[in-house]
C-alpha positions as CSV (number, residue, x, y, z in Angstrom):
1,M,-1.3,26.9,-20.7
2,I,-3.9,26.2,-23.6
3,K,-5.9,28.5,-22.0
4,E,-3.9,31.5,-21.6
5,I,-3.6,31.0,-25.6
6,L,-7.5,31.5,-25.8
7,L,-7.3,34.2,-24.1
8,D,-5.0,35.6,-26.5
9,A,-6.8,34.6,-29.4
10,T,-10.1,35.7,-28.5
11,A,-8.4,39.3,-27.8
12,F,-7.1,39.1,-30.7
13,L,-10.2,38.0,-32.7
14,Q,-12.3,40.4,-30.6
15,L,-14.6,37.3,-29.4
16,N,-15.8,38.9,-26.2
17,E,-18.0,37.1,-25.1
18,V,-16.2,33.9,-25.7
19,N,-13.3,35.6,-23.9
20,D,-15.2,36.3,-20.5
21,A,-16.5,32.5,-20.9
22,I,-12.8,31.2,-21.2
23,F,-11.7,33.9,-18.5
24,M,-14.4,32.9,-16.0
25,G,-13.6,29.5,-16.4
26,M,-16.8,28.0,-17.7
27,V,-15.3,26.2,-20.3
28,S,-14.1,22.9,-19.4
29,T,-13.1,19.8,-21.7
30,G,-15.4,16.6,-21.7
31,S,-14.0,13.4,-22.2
32,D,-14.5,13.5,-25.8
33,L,-12.2,16.6,-26.0
34,R,-14.6,18.9,-27.1
35,P,-14.9,21.9,-24.7
36,T,-17.9,23.7,-24.0
37,V,-19.0,26.4,-21.8
38,A,-21.6,26.1,-19.2
39,D,-24.6,28.0,-19.6
40,K,-23.7,29.3,-23.0
41,P,-24.5,26.7,-25.1
42,H,-24.2,29.1,-28.3
43,L,-20.5,29.2,-27.6
44,N,-19.9,25.9,-28.2
45,D,-19.0,25.7,-31.7
46,V,-17.0,29.1,-31.9
47,I,-14.8,27.3,-28.8
48,G,-14.7,24.1,-30.6
49,Q,-13.0,25.6,-33.8
50,L,-10.7,27.4,-31.3
51,M,-9.3,24.3,-30.0
52,Q,-8.8,22.7,-33.5
53,C,-7.1,26.0,-34.0
54,V,-4.9,25.2,-31.1
55,N,-3.7,21.8,-32.0
56,L,-3.6,22.7,-35.3
57,V,-0.8,25.2,-34.5
58,I,0.8,22.9,-31.9
59,S,1.5,20.1,-34.2
60,E,2.9,22.4,-36.8
61,V,4.9,24.3,-34.5
62,A,6.1,20.6,-33.4
63,T,6.7,19.7,-37.0
64,H,8.6,22.3,-38.3
65,Y,9.5,24.9,-35.8
66,H,10.7,23.5,-32.8
67,P,10.2,20.1,-32.6
68,L,9.8,18.0,-29.5
69,R,12.0,15.5,-28.5
70,I,11.5,12.6,-25.8
71,T,13.5,9.4,-24.9
72,E,11.6,6.5,-24.1
73,S,12.8,2.4,-23.5
74,A,11.1,0.0,-25.8
75,A,11.8,-3.3,-26.7
76,S,12.6,-4.7,-30.1
77,R,10.4,-7.8,-30.7
78,N,11.6,-10.1,-33.7
79,G,13.6,-7.2,-35.0
80,R,11.5,-4.2,-34.8
81,I,10.4,-1.7,-31.8
82,D,6.9,-0.4,-33.7
83,F,5.9,3.3,-33.5
84,N,2.0,1.9,-32.1
85,W,4.6,0.6,-28.8
86,L,6.1,3.9,-28.0
87,S,4.3,6.9,-26.2
88,N,4.0,9.1,-28.7
89,R,3.4,10.0,-32.6
90,V,7.0,9.7,-34.0
91,I,8.0,12.5,-36.1
92,E,11.7,11.5,-36.6
93,V,13.8,9.0,-34.7
94,L,16.9,10.8,-33.8
95,R,19.1,7.9,-32.4
96,V,18.7,4.3,-30.8
97,M,21.2,3.9,-27.6
98,A,22.0,0.4,-25.9
99,N,24.7,0.5,-23.3
100,G,25.2,4.0,-23.6
101,G,26.4,3.9,-27.1
102,N,24.4,4.8,-30.4
103,V,23.0,1.6,-32.3
104,K,22.4,1.5,-36.2
105,F,18.8,1.5,-36.8
106,E,16.8,2.0,-40.1
107,Q,12.9,3.8,-39.5
108,R,10.5,2.3,-41.7
109,A,7.0,4.0,-42.2
110,T,5.1,1.9,-38.9
111,G,8.7,1.4,-36.7
112,I,12.0,0.9,-36.3
113,V,14.5,-2.1,-37.6
114,V,17.2,-3.1,-34.8
115,A,18.5,-6.4,-33.5
116,S,16.8,-7.8,-30.2
117,G,16.9,-6.0,-27.2
118,A,16.5,-3.5,-25.0
119,Y,16.7,0.1,-26.3
120,D,16.5,4.2,-25.6
121,V,14.9,5.3,-28.3
122,E,14.8,9.4,-28.7
123,Y,12.8,10.9,-31.5
124,T,10.7,14.0,-32.2
125,Y,7.0,13.9,-31.9
126,V,3.5,15.5,-32.4
127,P,2.0,15.9,-29.2
128,P,-1.8,14.6,-28.3
129,P,-4.2,16.8,-28.5
130,S,-4.7,19.5,-26.2
131,R,-7.1,20.1,-23.4
132,V,-8.4,23.8,-22.6
133,E,-6.9,22.7,-18.7
134,S,-3.6,21.3,-20.7
135,Q,-0.2,22.8,-20.1
136,S,1.7,23.8,-23.4
137,P,4.1,21.1,-24.6
138,F,6.3,24.3,-25.4
139,G,6.6,25.1,-21.7
140,S,7.7,28.7,-21.6
141,R,9.8,28.9,-24.8
142,I,6.9,29.9,-27.1
143,S,5.3,32.0,-25.2
144,S,0.8,32.0,-25.6
145,R,1.2,35.1,-27.7
146,V,2.5,33.7,-30.1
147,L,0.8,30.6,-30.6
148,A,-2.0,32.8,-30.6
149,L,-1.7,34.3,-33.8
150,G,-1.2,31.2,-35.3
151,V,-4.9,30.3,-33.9
152,V,-6.0,33.3,-35.1
153,R,-4.6,32.9,-38.6
154,E,-6.2,29.1,-38.7
155,Y,-9.7,30.4,-37.0
156,C,-9.1,33.1,-40.2
157,I,-9.0,30.4,-42.4
158,I,-11.9,27.8,-40.8
159,N,-14.3,31.0,-41.4
160,N,-13.3,32.1,-44.9
161,M,-11.5,35.5,-43.8
162,L,-8.6,35.0,-46.4
163,E,-7.5,38.5,-45.8
164,E,-7.0,38.7,-42.5
165,A,-5.8,35.3,-42.5
166,A,-3.0,36.5,-44.4
167,M,-2.4,39.0,-41.8
168,W,-2.2,36.9,-39.2
169,D,0.1,34.6,-41.1
170,K,2.5,36.7,-41.8
171,R,2.7,38.2,-38.3
172,F,3.0,34.4,-36.8
173,L,5.5,33.2,-39.0
174,D,8.1,36.3,-38.5
175,E,7.4,35.5,-34.6
176,I,7.7,32.0,-34.3
177,V,11.0,31.9,-37.3
178,T,12.6,34.5,-34.2
179,V,11.5,32.5,-31.4
180,A,12.5,29.1,-32.9
181,K,15.5,30.1,-33.6
182,P,18.3,29.5,-31.5
183,S,20.2,32.4,-30.1
184,R,23.5,32.7,-30.8
185,E,25.7,34.9,-28.2
186,I,28.6,35.9,-29.2
187,K,31.0,36.5,-26.0
188,L,34.2,38.7,-26.3
189,P,36.7,38.5,-23.7
190,L,36.8,41.2,-21.6
191,R,39.9,44.0,-21.8
192,R,42.0,45.0,-18.8
193,W,43.0,48.4,-19.2
194,K,45.8,49.1,-17.1
């Protein structure tokens, strides 16, 4: 949950008052996606920066380290499927399928060129901006602690704490590369001893 990422990040940054407000459920996201702190408006700028950092890190991870995939049905009109017709911001189209088989297509900047018809499009995407109440788009695959390391790095950059940002960047990259790479186990057959 995004709230857990914020709690971890504020603990790393030692922003105790902000951490307490998040923990007590005093932070909520308005209709304009701006988080606000009930009864403590002086914390709104910090919470806003932290949420901006959360969204930057989620986009970075989805783009470079752990692509989010989805398959969606779409119909081609005049030989193309516009990305605007899909529910997410497309990074890369992985394949286009019809009747259980792959179909040749051409990816352009604003859509896919494919013959007219109905298709299933599998693609990677950038998730929409998160709210404090949202779930992490990565589920349990990437922990809130790992994402919080990236949030702290971004927060330090925004606030011109560049030496600290370099330290948090190293920690974040070490962790995210470890988590994002596929685990490959080597299993040897059991030996039977007589």
